[in-house]
PDB file of N, CA, C, O and CB in Angstrom:
ATOM      1  N   MET A   1       0.839  -1.191   0.000  1.00  0.00           N
ATOM      2  CA  MET A   1       0.000   0.000   0.000  1.00  0.00           C
ATOM      3  C   MET A   1       0.877   1.245   0.000  1.00  0.00           C
ATOM      4  O   MET A   1       1.887   1.308   0.701  1.00  0.00           O
ATOM      5  CB  MET A   1      -0.950   0.003   1.217  1.00  0.00           C
ATOM      6  N   LEU A   2       0.489   2.206  -0.773  1.00  0.00           N
ATOM      7  CA  LEU A   2       1.191   3.480  -0.775  1.00  0.00           C
ATOM      8  C   LEU A   2       0.911   4.219   0.515  1.00  0.00           C
ATOM      9  O   LEU A   2      -0.188   4.147   1.065  1.00  0.00           O
ATOM     10  CB  LEU A   2       0.783   4.332  -1.984  1.00  0.00           C
ATOM     11  N   MET A   3       1.916   4.930   0.991  1.00  0.00           N
ATOM     12  CA  MET A   3       1.741   5.709   2.223  1.00  0.00           C
ATOM     13  C   MET A   3       1.962   7.183   1.919  1.00  0.00           C
ATOM     14  O   MET A   3       2.865   7.549   1.166  1.00  0.00           O
ATOM     15  CB  MET A   3       2.718   5.227   3.338  1.00  0.00           C
ATOM     16  N   ALA A   4       1.134   8.011   2.510  1.00  0.00           N
ATOM     17  CA  ALA A   4       1.271   9.457   2.332  1.00  0.00           C
ATOM     18  C   ALA A   4       2.554   9.934   3.000  1.00  0.00           C
ATOM     19  O   ALA A   4       2.991   9.372   4.005  1.00  0.00           O
ATOM     20  CB  ALA A   4       0.041  10.208   2.913  1.00  0.00           C
ATOM     21  N   HIS A   5       3.140  10.958   2.441  1.00  0.00           N
ATOM     22  CA  HIS A   5       4.346  11.553   3.021  1.00  0.00           C
ATOM     23  C   HIS A   5       3.993  12.119   4.400  1.00  0.00           C
ATOM     24  O   HIS A   5       2.913  12.682   4.580  1.00  0.00           O
ATOM     25  CB  HIS A   5       4.935  12.674   2.085  1.00  0.00           C
ATOM     26  N   PRO A   6       4.899  11.973   5.371  1.00  0.00           N
ATOM     27  CA  PRO A   6       4.623  12.472   6.726  1.00  0.00           C
ATOM     28  C   PRO A   6       4.221  13.952   6.773  1.00  0.00           C
ATOM     29  O   PRO A   6       3.396  14.340   7.601  1.00  0.00           O
ATOM     30  CB  PRO A   6       5.839  12.265   7.591  1.00  0.00           C
ATOM     31  N   THR A   7       4.786  14.763   5.908  1.00  0.00           N
ATOM     32  CA  THR A   7       4.423  16.187   5.889  1.00  0.00           C
ATOM     33  C   THR A   7       2.966  16.371   5.492  1.00  0.00           C
ATOM     34  O   THR A   7       2.262  17.218   6.043  1.00  0.00           O
ATOM     35  CB  THR A   7       5.333  16.964   4.924  1.00  0.00           C
ATOM     36  N   VAL A   8       2.524  15.574   4.534  1.00  0.00           N
ATOM     37  CA  VAL A   8       1.123  15.639   4.092  1.00  0.00           C
ATOM     38  C   VAL A   8       0.198  15.205   5.228  1.00  0.00           C
ATOM     39  O   VAL A   8      -0.807  15.861   5.502  1.00  0.00           O
ATOM     40  CB  VAL A   8       0.897  14.744   2.837  1.00  0.00           C
ATOM     41  N   LEU A   9       0.540  14.104   5.882  1.00  0.00           N
ATOM     42  CA  LEU A   9      -0.286  13.635   6.997  1.00  0.00           C
ATOM     43  C   LEU A   9      -0.341  14.654   8.130  1.00  0.00           C
ATOM     44  O   LEU A   9      -1.406  14.918   8.688  1.00  0.00           O
ATOM     45  CB  LEU A   9       0.245  12.308   7.523  1.00  0.00           C
ATOM     46  N   ALA A  10       0.807  15.221   8.463  1.00  0.00           N
ATOM     47  CA  ALA A  10       0.840  16.221   9.534  1.00  0.00           C
ATOM     48  C   ALA A  10      -0.041  17.416   9.182  1.00  0.00           C
ATOM     49  O   ALA A  10      -0.756  17.937  10.037  1.00  0.00           O
ATOM     50  CB  ALA A  10       2.286  16.687   9.797  1.00  0.00           C
ATOM     51  N   ASP A  11       0.011  17.844   7.937  1.00  0.00           N
ATOM     52  CA  ASP A  11      -0.809  18.979   7.499  1.00  0.00           C
ATOM     53  C   ASP A  11      -2.298  18.627   7.562  1.00  0.00           C
ATOM     54  O   ASP A  11      -3.108  19.430   8.025  1.00  0.00           O
ATOM     55  CB  ASP A  11      -0.421  19.403   6.064  1.00  0.00           C
ATOM     56  N   LEU A  12      -2.651  17.443   7.102  1.00  0.00           N
ATOM     57  CA  LEU A  12      -4.057  17.021   7.150  1.00  0.00           C
ATOM     58  C   LEU A  12      -4.564  16.914   8.586  1.00  0.00           C
ATOM     59  O   LEU A  12      -5.684  17.328   8.886  1.00  0.00           O
ATOM     60  CB  LEU A  12      -4.231  15.675   6.437  1.00  0.00           C
ATOM     61  N   LEU A  13      -3.743  16.360   9.468  1.00  0.00           N
ATOM     62  CA  LEU A  13      -4.143  16.266  10.876  1.00  0.00           C
ATOM     63  C   LEU A  13      -4.345  17.649  11.485  1.00  0.00           C
ATOM     64  O   LEU A  13      -5.305  17.876  12.222  1.00  0.00           O
ATOM     65  CB  LEU A  13      -3.093  15.489  11.681  1.00  0.00           C
ATOM     66  N   GLU A  14      -3.443  18.566  11.174  1.00  0.00           N
ATOM     67  CA  GLU A  14      -3.570  19.926  11.701  1.00  0.00           C
ATOM     68  C   GLU A  14      -4.844  20.587  11.181  1.00  0.00           C
ATOM     69  O   GLU A  14      -5.587  21.204  11.944  1.00  0.00           O
ATOM     70  CB  GLU A  14      -2.339  20.771  11.323  1.00  0.00           C
ATOM     71  N   GLN A  15      -5.092  20.454   9.871  1.00  0.00           N
ATOM     72  CA  GLN A  15      -6.317  21.022   9.298  1.00  0.00           C
ATOM     73  C   GLN A  15      -7.555  20.419   9.951  1.00  0.00           C
ATOM     74  O   GLN A  15      -8.501  21.133  10.284  1.00  0.00           O
ATOM     75  CB  GLN A  15      -6.359  20.792   7.780  1.00  0.00           C
ATOM     76  N   TYR A  16      -7.543  19.107  10.132  1.00  0.00           N
ATOM     77  CA  TYR A  16      -8.689  18.434  10.733  1.00  0.00           C
ATOM     78  C   TYR A  16      -8.958  18.973  12.139  1.00  0.00           C
ATOM     79  O   TYR A  16     -10.093  19.312  12.474  1.00  0.00           O
ATOM     80  CB  TYR A  16      -8.454  16.917  10.781  1.00  0.00           C
ATOM     81  N   GLU A  17      -7.909  19.050  12.955  1.00  0.00           N
ATOM     82  CA  GLU A  17      -8.073  19.526  14.339  1.00  0.00           C
ATOM     83  C   GLU A  17      -8.598  20.964  14.376  1.00  0.00           C
ATOM     84  O   GLU A  17      -9.482  21.281  15.171  1.00  0.00           O
ATOM     85  CB  GLU A  17      -6.732  19.439  15.098  1.00  0.00           C
ATOM     86  N   ILE A  18      -8.067  21.815  13.533  1.00  0.00           N
ATOM     87  CA  ILE A  18      -8.514  23.214  13.484  1.00  0.00           C
ATOM     88  C   ILE A  18      -9.974  23.292  13.066  1.00  0.00           C
ATOM     89  O   ILE A  18     -10.776  23.972  13.706  1.00  0.00           O
ATOM     90  CB  ILE A  18      -7.638  24.034  12.512  1.00  0.00           C
ATOM     91  N   LEU A  19     -10.316  22.592  11.987  1.00  0.00           N
ATOM     92  CA  LEU A  19     -11.691  22.632  11.494  1.00  0.00           C
ATOM     93  C   LEU A  19     -12.661  21.997  12.486  1.00  0.00           C
ATOM     94  O   LEU A  19     -13.774  22.490  12.666  1.00  0.00           O
ATOM     95  CB  LEU A  19     -11.788  21.924  10.147  1.00  0.00           C
ATOM     96  N   ARG A  20     -12.248  20.913  13.126  1.00  0.00           N
ATOM     97  CA  ARG A  20     -13.103  20.244  14.119  1.00  0.00           C
ATOM     98  C   ARG A  20     -13.398  21.199  15.283  1.00  0.00           C
ATOM     99  O   ARG A  20     -14.542  21.312  15.725  1.00  0.00           O
ATOM    100  CB  ARG A  20     -12.423  18.939  14.643  1.00  0.00           C
ATOM    101  N   THR A  21     -12.375  21.872  15.768  1.00  0.00           N
ATOM    102  CA  THR A  21     -12.547  22.821  16.872  1.00  0.00           C
ATOM    103  C   THR A  21     -13.450  23.971  16.459  1.00  0.00           C
ATOM    104  O   THR A  21     -14.369  24.344  17.189  1.00  0.00           O
ATOM    105  CB  THR A  21     -11.188  23.359  17.339  1.00  0.00           C
ATOM    106  N   ARG A  22     -13.181  24.534  15.278  1.00  0.00           N
ATOM    107  CA  ARG A  22     -14.004  25.657  14.807  1.00  0.00           C
ATOM    108  C   ARG A  22     -15.451  25.235  14.598  1.00  0.00           C
ATOM    109  O   ARG A  22     -16.372  25.979  14.935  1.00  0.00           O
ATOM    110  CB  ARG A  22     -13.437  26.227  13.503  1.00  0.00           C
ATOM    111  N   HIS A  23     -15.656  24.042  14.044  1.00  0.00           N
ATOM    112  CA  HIS A  23     -17.023  23.580  13.806  1.00  0.00           C
ATOM    113  C   HIS A  23     -17.751  23.323  15.119  1.00  0.00           C
ATOM    114  O   HIS A  23     -18.958  23.546  15.206  1.00  0.00           O
ATOM    115  CB  HIS A  23     -17.018  22.311  12.953  1.00  0.00           C
ATOM    116  N   ASP A  24     -17.039  22.858  16.137  1.00  0.00           N
ATOM    117  CA  ASP A  24     -17.644  22.661  17.455  1.00  0.00           C
ATOM    118  C   ASP A  24     -18.084  23.986  18.068  1.00  0.00           C
ATOM    119  O   ASP A  24     -19.048  24.040  18.832  1.00  0.00           O
ATOM    120  CB  ASP A  24     -16.661  21.956  18.391  1.00  0.00           C
ATOM    121  N   GLN A  25     -17.364  25.059  17.721  1.00  0.00           N
ATOM    122  CA  GLN A  25     -17.664  26.375  18.285  1.00  0.00           C
ATOM    123  C   GLN A  25     -18.742  27.116  17.505  1.00  0.00           C
ATOM    124  O   GLN A  25     -19.500  27.899  18.079  1.00  0.00           O
ATOM    125  CB  GLN A  25     -16.410  27.212  18.330  1.00  0.00           C
ATOM    126  N   GLU A  26     -18.812  26.874  16.213  1.00  0.00           N
ATOM    127  CA  GLU A  26     -19.811  27.566  15.393  1.00  0.00           C
ATOM    128  C   GLU A  26     -20.373  26.612  14.353  1.00  0.00           C
ATOM    129  O   GLU A  26     -19.624  25.974  13.613  1.00  0.00           O
ATOM    130  CB  GLU A  26     -19.198  28.811  14.709  1.00  0.00           C
ATOM    131  N   ASP A  27     -21.675  26.520  14.300  1.00  0.00           N
ATOM    132  CA  ASP A  27     -22.334  25.635  13.344  1.00  0.00           C
ATOM    133  C   ASP A  27     -22.402  26.353  12.006  1.00  0.00           C
ATOM    134  O   ASP A  27     -23.258  27.209  11.787  1.00  0.00           O
ATOM    135  CB  ASP A  27     -23.763  25.221  13.835  1.00  0.00           C
ATOM    136  N   ASN A  28     -21.486  25.991  11.115  1.00  0.00           N
ATOM    137  CA  ASN A  28     -21.342  26.684   9.842  1.00  0.00           C
ATOM    138  C   ASN A  28     -21.267  25.640   8.738  1.00  0.00           C
ATOM    139  O   ASN A  28     -20.443  24.728   8.807  1.00  0.00           O
ATOM    140  CB  ASN A  28     -20.080  27.605   9.834  1.00  0.00           C
ATOM    141  N   ALA A  29     -22.112  25.756   7.725  1.00  0.00           N
ATOM    142  CA  ALA A  29     -22.167  24.774   6.642  1.00  0.00           C
ATOM    143  C   ALA A  29     -20.853  24.711   5.867  1.00  0.00           C
ATOM    144  O   ALA A  29     -20.422  23.629   5.469  1.00  0.00           O
ATOM    145  CB  ALA A  29     -23.313  25.103   5.692  1.00  0.00           C
ATOM    146  N   GLN A  30     -20.217  25.854   5.652  1.00  0.00           N
ATOM    147  CA  GLN A  30     -18.951  25.874   4.924  1.00  0.00           C
ATOM    148  C   GLN A  30     -17.844  25.149   5.712  1.00  0.00           C
ATOM    149  O   GLN A  30     -17.052  24.405   5.133  1.00  0.00           O
ATOM    150  CB  GLN A  30     -18.531  27.327   4.632  1.00  0.00           C
ATOM    151  N   LEU A  31     -17.798  25.370   7.026  1.00  0.00           N
ATOM    152  CA  LEU A  31     -16.826  24.663   7.862  1.00  0.00           C
ATOM    153  C   LEU A  31     -17.072  23.163   7.838  1.00  0.00           C
ATOM    154  O   LEU A  31     -16.128  22.376   7.766  1.00  0.00           O
ATOM    155  CB  LEU A  31     -16.881  25.180   9.300  1.00  0.00           C
ATOM    156  N   LEU A  32     -18.337  22.767   7.899  1.00  0.00           N
ATOM    157  CA  LEU A  32     -18.681  21.353   7.858  1.00  0.00           C
ATOM    158  C   LEU A  32     -18.243  20.735   6.534  1.00  0.00           C
ATOM    159  O   LEU A  32     -17.720  19.621   6.507  1.00  0.00           O
ATOM    160  CB  LEU A  32     -20.189  21.161   8.065  1.00  0.00           C
ATOM    161  N   HIS A  33     -18.457  21.455   5.447  1.00  0.00           N
ATOM    162  CA  HIS A  33     -18.042  20.966   4.131  1.00  0.00           C
ATOM    163  C   HIS A  33     -16.522  20.780   4.078  1.00  0.00           C
ATOM    164  O   HIS A  33     -16.042  19.755   3.595  1.00  0.00           O
ATOM    165  CB  HIS A  33     -18.500  21.940   3.024  1.00  0.00           C
ATOM    166  N   ARG A  34     -15.773  21.756   4.565  1.00  0.00           N
ATOM    167  CA  ARG A  34     -14.311  21.651   4.589  1.00  0.00           C
ATOM    168  C   ARG A  34     -13.852  20.527   5.503  1.00  0.00           C
ATOM    169  O   ARG A  34     -12.916  19.800   5.169  1.00  0.00           O
ATOM    170  CB  ARG A  34     -13.689  22.972   5.039  1.00  0.00           C
ATOM    171  N   LEU A  35     -14.504  20.375   6.656  1.00  0.00           N
ATOM    172  CA  LEU A  35     -14.174  19.292   7.583  1.00  0.00           C
ATOM    173  C   LEU A  35     -14.421  17.936   6.923  1.00  0.00           C
ATOM    174  O   LEU A  35     -13.606  17.023   7.061  1.00  0.00           O
ATOM    175  CB  LEU A  35     -15.002  19.416   8.883  1.00  0.00           C
ATOM    176  N   ASN A  36     -15.528  17.799   6.214  1.00  0.00           N
ATOM    177  CA  ASN A  36     -15.821  16.553   5.513  1.00  0.00           C
ATOM    178  C   ASN A  36     -14.782  16.276   4.428  1.00  0.00           C
ATOM    179  O   ASN A  36     -14.373  15.130   4.243  1.00  0.00           O
ATOM    180  CB  ASN A  36     -17.223  16.604   4.899  1.00  0.00           C
ATOM    181  N   ASP A  37     -14.355  17.311   3.714  1.00  0.00           N
ATOM    182  CA  ASP A  37     -13.331  17.140   2.681  1.00  0.00           C
ATOM    183  C   ASP A  37     -12.014  16.657   3.281  1.00  0.00           C
ATOM    184  O   ASP A  37     -11.396  15.728   2.760  1.00  0.00           O
ATOM    185  CB  ASP A  37     -13.110  18.456   1.927  1.00  0.00           C
ATOM    186  N   VAL A  38     -11.585  17.280   4.369  1.00  0.00           N
ATOM    187  CA  VAL A  38     -10.331  16.884   5.018  1.00  0.00           C
ATOM    188  C   VAL A  38     -10.464  15.479   5.595  1.00  0.00           C
ATOM    189  O   VAL A  38      -9.521  14.691   5.519  1.00  0.00           O
ATOM    190  CB  VAL A  38      -9.945  17.891   6.133  1.00  0.00           C
ATOM    191  N   SER A  39     -11.609  15.156   6.164  1.00  0.00           N
ATOM    192  CA  SER A  39     -11.840  13.820   6.709  1.00  0.00           C
ATOM    193  C   SER A  39     -11.734  12.771   5.602  1.00  0.00           C
ATOM    194  O   SER A  39     -11.093  11.734   5.777  1.00  0.00           O
ATOM    195  CB  SER A  39     -13.224  13.743   7.394  1.00  0.00           C
ATOM    196  N   TYR A  40     -12.359  13.047   4.479  1.00  0.00           N
ATOM    197  CA  TYR A  40     -12.302  12.131   3.342  1.00  0.00           C
ATOM    198  C   TYR A  40     -10.860  11.957   2.865  1.00  0.00           C
ATOM    199  O   TYR A  40     -10.419  10.839   2.602  1.00  0.00           O
ATOM    200  CB  TYR A  40     -13.190  12.644   2.190  1.00  0.00           C
ATOM    201  N   THR A  41     -10.134  13.060   2.756  1.00  0.00           N
ATOM    202  CA  THR A  41      -8.755  13.000   2.295  1.00  0.00           C
ATOM    203  C   THR A  41      -7.884  12.208   3.260  1.00  0.00           C
ATOM    204  O   THR A  41      -7.024  11.438   2.832  1.00  0.00           O
ATOM    205  CB  THR A  41      -8.196  14.405   2.117  1.00  0.00           C
ATOM    206  N   LEU A  42      -8.101  12.390   4.554  1.00  0.00           N
ATOM    207  CA  LEU A  42      -7.377  11.595   5.547  1.00  0.00           C
ATOM    208  C   LEU A  42      -7.682  10.105   5.386  1.00  0.00           C
ATOM    209  O   LEU A  42      -6.780   9.273   5.482  1.00  0.00           O
ATOM    210  CB  LEU A  42      -7.737  12.059   6.968  1.00  0.00           C
ATOM    211  N   CYS A  43      -8.924   9.773   5.147  1.00  0.00           N
ATOM    212  CA  CYS A  43      -9.291   8.366   4.940  1.00  0.00           C
ATOM    213  C   CYS A  43      -8.599   7.803   3.700  1.00  0.00           C
ATOM    214  O   CYS A  43      -8.071   6.691   3.740  1.00  0.00           O
ATOM    215  CB  CYS A  43     -10.823   8.219   4.804  1.00  0.00           C
ATOM    216  N   VAL A  44      -8.596   8.544   2.620  1.00  0.00           N
ATOM    217  CA  VAL A  44      -7.930   8.086   1.400  1.00  0.00           C
ATOM    218  C   VAL A  44      -6.433   7.944   1.637  1.00  0.00           C
ATOM    219  O   VAL A  44      -5.832   6.951   1.226  1.00  0.00           O
ATOM    220  CB  VAL A  44      -8.197   9.061   0.234  1.00  0.00           C
ATOM    221  N   ALA A  45      -5.827   8.925   2.295  1.00  0.00           N
ATOM    222  CA  ALA A  45      -4.385   8.927   2.524  1.00  0.00           C
ATOM    223  C   ALA A  45      -3.931   7.789   3.433  1.00  0.00           C
ATOM    224  O   ALA A  45      -2.780   7.358   3.366  1.00  0.00           O
ATOM    225  CB  ALA A  45      -3.964  10.246   3.120  1.00  0.00           C
ATOM    226  N   THR A  46      -4.831   7.305   4.278  1.00  0.00           N
ATOM    227  CA  THR A  46      -4.473   6.246   5.228  1.00  0.00           C
ATOM    228  C   THR A  46      -5.069   4.894   4.864  1.00  0.00           C
ATOM    229  O   THR A  46      -4.807   3.902   5.544  1.00  0.00           O
ATOM    230  CB  THR A  46      -4.920   6.629   6.613  1.00  0.00           C
ATOM    231  N   GLY A  47      -5.867   4.840   3.802  1.00  0.00           N
ATOM    232  CA  GLY A  47      -6.475   3.581   3.386  1.00  0.00           C
ATOM    233  C   GLY A  47      -7.538   3.083   4.345  1.00  0.00           C
ATOM    234  O   GLY A  47      -7.718   1.877   4.510  1.00  0.00           O
ATOM    235  N   THR A  48      -8.241   4.010   4.975  1.00  0.00           N
ATOM    236  CA  THR A  48      -9.297   3.651   5.928  1.00  0.00           C
ATOM    237  C   THR A  48     -10.645   4.140   5.426  1.00  0.00           C
ATOM    238  O   THR A  48     -10.729   4.833   4.412  1.00  0.00           O
ATOM    239  CB  THR A  48      -9.002   4.239   7.324  1.00  0.00           C
ATOM    240  N   ARG A  49     -11.703   3.770   6.150  1.00  0.00           N
ATOM    241  CA  ARG A  49     -13.048   4.148   5.726  1.00  0.00           C
ATOM    242  C   ARG A  49     -13.772   5.080   6.688  1.00  0.00           C
ATOM    243  O   ARG A  49     -14.838   5.597   6.356  1.00  0.00           O
ATOM    244  CB  ARG A  49     -13.863   2.925   5.536  1.00  0.00           C
ATOM    245  N   ASP A  50     -13.213   5.304   7.872  1.00  0.00           N
ATOM    246  CA  ASP A  50     -13.860   6.244   8.786  1.00  0.00           C
ATOM    247  C   ASP A  50     -12.795   7.104   9.456  1.00  0.00           C
ATOM    248  O   ASP A  50     -11.632   6.714   9.555  1.00  0.00           O
ATOM    249  CB  ASP A  50     -14.713   5.492   9.850  1.00  0.00           C
ATOM    250  N   ILE A  51     -13.212   8.269   9.909  1.00  0.00           N
ATOM    251  CA  ILE A  51     -12.266   9.263  10.398  1.00  0.00           C
ATOM    252  C   ILE A  51     -11.550   8.807  11.666  1.00  0.00           C
ATOM    253  O   ILE A  51     -10.380   9.139  11.859  1.00  0.00           O
ATOM    254  CB  ILE A  51     -12.981  10.567  10.657  1.00  0.00           C
ATOM    255  N   GLY A  52     -12.211   8.069  12.513  1.00  0.00           N
ATOM    256  CA  GLY A  52     -11.545   7.581  13.726  1.00  0.00           C
ATOM    257  C   GLY A  52     -10.348   6.703  13.389  1.00  0.00           C
ATOM    258  O   GLY A  52      -9.265   6.863  13.952  1.00  0.00           O
ATOM    259  N   ALA A  53     -10.555   5.781  12.470  1.00  0.00           N
ATOM    260  CA  ALA A  53      -9.468   4.904  12.042  1.00  0.00           C
ATOM    261  C   ALA A  53      -8.394   5.706  11.307  1.00  0.00           C
ATOM    262  O   ALA A  53      -7.202   5.453  11.481  1.00  0.00           O
ATOM    263  CB  ALA A  53     -10.006   3.774  11.139  1.00  0.00           C
ATOM    264  N   ALA A  54      -8.810   6.660  10.496  1.00  0.00           N
ATOM    265  CA  ALA A  54      -7.853   7.480   9.745  1.00  0.00           C
ATOM    266  C   ALA A  54      -6.955   8.272  10.690  1.00  0.00           C
ATOM    267  O   ALA A  54      -5.748   8.366  10.470  1.00  0.00           O
ATOM    268  CB  ALA A  54      -8.594   8.438   8.795  1.00  0.00           C
ATOM    269  N   LEU A  55      -7.538   8.838  11.735  1.00  0.00           N
ATOM    270  CA  LEU A  55      -6.743   9.595  12.703  1.00  0.00           C
ATOM    271  C   LEU A  55      -5.744   8.690  13.415  1.00  0.00           C
ATOM    272  O   LEU A  55      -4.588   9.066  13.611  1.00  0.00           O
ATOM    273  CB  LEU A  55      -7.656  10.280  13.728  1.00  0.00           C
ATOM    274  N   THR A  56      -6.190   7.503  13.798  1.00  0.00           N
ATOM    275  CA  THR A  56      -5.306   6.555  14.476  1.00  0.00           C
ATOM    276  C   THR A  56      -4.143   6.150  13.578  1.00  0.00           C
ATOM    277  O   THR A  56      -2.989   6.171  14.007  1.00  0.00           O
ATOM    278  CB  THR A  56      -6.089   5.314  14.913  1.00  0.00           C
ATOM    279  N   VAL A  57      -4.441   5.785  12.342  1.00  0.00           N
ATOM    280  CA  VAL A  57      -3.401   5.355  11.405  1.00  0.00           C
ATOM    281  C   VAL A  57      -2.443   6.499  11.098  1.00  0.00           C
ATOM    282  O   VAL A  57      -1.229   6.301  11.082  1.00  0.00           O
ATOM    283  CB  VAL A  57      -4.030   4.830  10.105  1.00  0.00           C
ATOM    284  N   ALA A  58      -2.976   7.691  10.855  1.00  0.00           N
ATOM    285  CA  ALA A  58      -2.116   8.836  10.531  1.00  0.00           C
ATOM    286  C   ALA A  58      -1.170   9.154  11.681  1.00  0.00           C
ATOM    287  O   ALA A  58       0.017   9.396  11.464  1.00  0.00           O
ATOM    288  CB  ALA A  58      -2.966  10.069  10.198  1.00  0.00           C
ATOM    289  N   ARG A  59      -1.688   9.153  12.888  1.00  0.00           N
ATOM    290  CA  ARG A  59      -0.832   9.443  14.061  1.00  0.00           C
ATOM    291  C   ARG A  59       0.224   8.356  14.244  1.00  0.00           C
ATOM    292  O   ARG A  59       1.374   8.651  14.570  1.00  0.00           O
ATOM    293  CB  ARG A  59      -1.690   9.565  15.348  1.00  0.00           C
ATOM    294  N   ARG A  60      -0.160   7.123  14.037  1.00  0.00           N
ATOM    295  CA  ARG A  60       0.784   6.008  14.164  1.00  0.00           C
ATOM    296  C   ARG A  60       1.880   6.117  13.101  1.00  0.00           C
ATOM    297  O   ARG A  60       3.055   5.896  13.393  1.00  0.00           O
ATOM    298  CB  ARG A  60       0.046   4.650  14.038  1.00  0.00           C
ATOM    299  N   GLN A  61       1.495   6.457  11.875  1.00  0.00           N
ATOM    300  CA  GLN A  61       2.487   6.605  10.807  1.00  0.00           C
ATOM    301  C   GLN A  61       3.439   7.761  11.094  1.00  0.00           C
ATOM    302  O   GLN A  61       4.637   7.663  10.828  1.00  0.00           O
ATOM    303  CB  GLN A  61       1.791   6.822   9.458  1.00  0.00           C
ATOM    304  N   LEU A  62       2.913   8.845  11.632  1.00  0.00           N
ATOM    305  CA  LEU A  62       3.780   9.987  11.966  1.00  0.00           C
ATOM    306  C   LEU A  62       4.753   9.632  13.078  1.00  0.00           C
ATOM    307  O   LEU A  62       5.918  10.029  13.031  1.00  0.00           O
ATOM    308  CB  LEU A  62       2.937  11.199  12.381  1.00  0.00           C
ATOM    309  N   LEU A  63       4.289   8.890  14.078  1.00  0.00           N
ATOM    310  CA  LEU A  63       5.191   8.454  15.144  1.00  0.00           C
ATOM    311  C   LEU A  63       6.294   7.567  14.580  1.00  0.00           C
ATOM    312  O   LEU A  63       7.456   7.692  14.968  1.00  0.00           O
ATOM    313  CB  LEU A  63       4.413   7.704  16.240  1.00  0.00           C
ATOM    314  N   GLY A  64       5.934   6.678  13.672  1.00  0.00           N
ATOM    315  CA  GLY A  64       6.915   5.807  13.040  1.00  0.00           C
ATOM    316  C   GLY A  64       7.914   6.590  12.212  1.00  0.00           C
ATOM    317  O   GLY A  64       9.107   6.288  12.220  1.00  0.00           O
ATOM    318  N   ALA A  65       7.428   7.599  11.493  1.00  0.00           N
ATOM    319  CA  ALA A  65       8.317   8.418  10.666  1.00  0.00           C
ATOM    320  C   ALA A  65       9.275   9.213  11.539  1.00  0.00           C
ATOM    321  O   ALA A  65      10.446   9.366  11.193  1.00  0.00           O
ATOM    322  CB  ALA A  65       7.505   9.368   9.769  1.00  0.00           C
ATOM    323  N   ARG A  66       8.791   9.720  12.666  1.00  0.00           N
ATOM    324  CA  ARG A  66       9.664  10.468  13.582  1.00  0.00           C
ATOM    325  C   ARG A  66      10.726   9.551  14.177  1.00  0.00           C
ATOM    326  O   ARG A  66      11.890   9.932  14.298  1.00  0.00           O
ATOM    327  CB  ARG A  66       8.837  11.125  14.710  1.00  0.00           C
ATOM    328  N   SER A  67      10.319   8.350  14.544  1.00  0.00           N
ATOM    329  CA  SER A  67      11.259   7.388  15.114  1.00  0.00           C
ATOM    330  C   SER A  67      12.348   7.031  14.103  1.00  0.00           C
ATOM    331  O   SER A  67      13.523   6.932  14.457  1.00  0.00           O
ATOM    332  CB  SER A  67      10.518   6.120  15.569  1.00  0.00           C
ATOM    333  N   GLU A  68      11.952   6.838  12.849  1.00  0.00           N
ATOM    334  CA  GLU A  68      12.925   6.512  11.805  1.00  0.00           C
ATOM    335  C   GLU A  68      13.888   7.663  11.564  1.00  0.00           C
ATOM    336  O   GLU A  68      15.091   7.449  11.420  1.00  0.00           O
ATOM    337  CB  GLU A  68      12.211   6.154  10.506  1.00  0.00           C
ATOM    338  N   SER A  69      13.362   8.888  11.519  1.00  0.00           N
ATOM    339  CA  SER A  69      14.250  10.037  11.268  1.00  0.00           C
ATOM    340  C   SER A  69      15.204  10.260  12.438  1.00  0.00           C
ATOM    341  O   SER A  69      16.337  10.694  12.230  1.00  0.00           O
ATOM    342  CB  SER A  69      13.424  11.313  11.015  1.00  0.00           C
ATOM    343  N   GLN A  70      14.771   9.977  13.652  1.00  0.00           N
ATOM    344  CA  GLN A  70      15.657  10.105  14.811  1.00  0.00           C
ATOM    345  C   GLN A  70      16.729   9.036  14.774  1.00  0.00           C
ATOM    346  O   GLN A  70      17.877   9.302  15.130  1.00  0.00           O
ATOM    347  CB  GLN A  70      14.861  10.012  16.121  1.00  0.00           C
ATOM    348  N   ALA A  71      16.376   7.828  14.348  1.00  0.00           N
ATOM    349  CA  ALA A  71      17.337   6.741  14.255  1.00  0.00           C
ATOM    350  C   ALA A  71      18.386   7.036  13.179  1.00  0.00           C
ATOM    351  O   ALA A  71      19.570   6.759  13.366  1.00  0.00           O
ATOM    352  CB  ALA A  71      16.618   5.419  13.955  1.00  0.00           C
ATOM    353  N   VAL A  72      17.947   7.592  12.067  1.00  0.00           N
ATOM    354  CA  VAL A  72      18.865   7.953  10.989  1.00  0.00           C
ATOM    355  C   VAL A  72      19.781   9.080  11.450  1.00  0.00           C
ATOM    356  O   VAL A  72      20.976   9.069  11.155  1.00  0.00           O
ATOM    357  CB  VAL A  72      18.088   8.370   9.718  1.00  0.00           C
ATOM    358  N   GLY A  73      19.230  10.047  12.169  1.00  0.00           N
ATOM    359  CA  GLY A  73      20.028  11.163  12.685  1.00  0.00           C
ATOM    360  C   GLY A  73      21.066  10.693  13.689  1.00  0.00           C
ATOM    361  O   GLY A  73      22.151  11.269  13.777  1.00  0.00           O
ATOM    362  N   ALA A  74      20.748   9.668  14.438  1.00  0.00           N
ATOM    363  CA  ALA A  74      21.677   9.150  15.427  1.00  0.00           C
ATOM    364  C   ALA A  74      22.842   8.407  14.765  1.00  0.00           C
ATOM    365  O   ALA A  74      23.942   8.338  15.313  1.00  0.00           O
ATOM    366  CB  ALA A  74      20.947   8.229  16.397  1.00  0.00           C
ATOM    367  N   ASP A  75      22.576   7.847  13.566  1.00  0.00           N
ATOM    368  CA  ASP A  75      23.610   7.122  12.843  1.00  0.00           C
ATOM    369  C   ASP A  75      24.614   8.050  12.184  1.00  0.00           C
ATOM    370  O   ASP A  75      25.739   7.645  11.891  1.00  0.00           O
ATOM    371  CB  ASP A  75      22.986   6.234  11.805  1.00  0.00           C
ATOM    372  N   ALA A  76      24.218   9.280  11.953  1.00  0.00           N
ATOM    373  CA  ALA A  76      25.063  10.209  11.200  1.00  0.00           C
ATOM    374  C   ALA A  76      26.227  10.722  11.989  1.00  0.00           C
ATOM    375  O   ALA A  76      27.020  11.513  11.477  1.00  0.00           O
ATOM    376  CB  ALA A  76      24.260  11.359  10.724  1.00  0.00           C
TER     377      ALA A  76
END
């Protein structure tokens, strides 16, 4: 399976959190539409079908990417 670049995942997670918080504070159709778009993109990027699973997979992949980059940095 193809995996999204860690920078892309980090950006999607940040967008999701911002939009989720804003939508919780104000009921706005445009915010909901953007939140749904980001949720869908996260699902596609992680190969999942629901946002809960997408968030879990994205966070796990980012942790793995950070661990790998730290290990590579330690070897240098």
